[in-house]
Residue, then its C-alpha position, 0 to 999 in steps of 0.5 A: m829292919h833287924d832287931p839289934t838284940d837277936p844274933v843277926g841283928r848284932l852282926l849286922f850292926n857290928v859289920l856296919a860299925m867296922v866298916a865305919e871304922f875302916e872308912s874313918d881310918l881312910i880318911r885319917l891316913r889320907t889327910k895325913e898323907g896330904m899333909r905330909v905332902a903339902k909340908a914337903k912342898g912348903r905349903l903347910r903354913g899354919r895360921q898367919p901371924k897378926l902382926n908382922e916383925r916390925q909391928e911386933a918390935h914397935l909394939v915391944a918398944l912401946h911396952r918397954a917404954g911403959e907409957h902403955s898398958t898391954a890392953e891399950l897396946g891390943d887396942l892400937f895394934g887391933v889384936g887381943r891381949s893375949t897376943v900382946y903378952r906373946a909378942i912380949e914373951r917372944d922378945a924376952r926369949r930372944t933377949e935371953q938367948a942373945a945374952v947366952a949366946a954373948s956370954v958363950a962367945r966371951r969364953 
């Protein structure tokens, strides 16, 4: 064993640290390259949504009716409240974008 306090020991530990850093850089580089290739092939999709479009539209319609709370909607559809809030927010953004597009088209 080398003592990390003497010059040879410090040299050895620095060399080992540089090799470890080099290996981690190679892993990072290979991972990025693999993700780029997968994305180009259309295989990098990320996490699948909990609700399909039809379910999300039904959830938003029930929310607009005002008969259920967000927690009840989450229980009905088997998702968390945050998923319900995101679905409602997506619908609000779609509605807003459609309104802006309609006003631009009228001009």
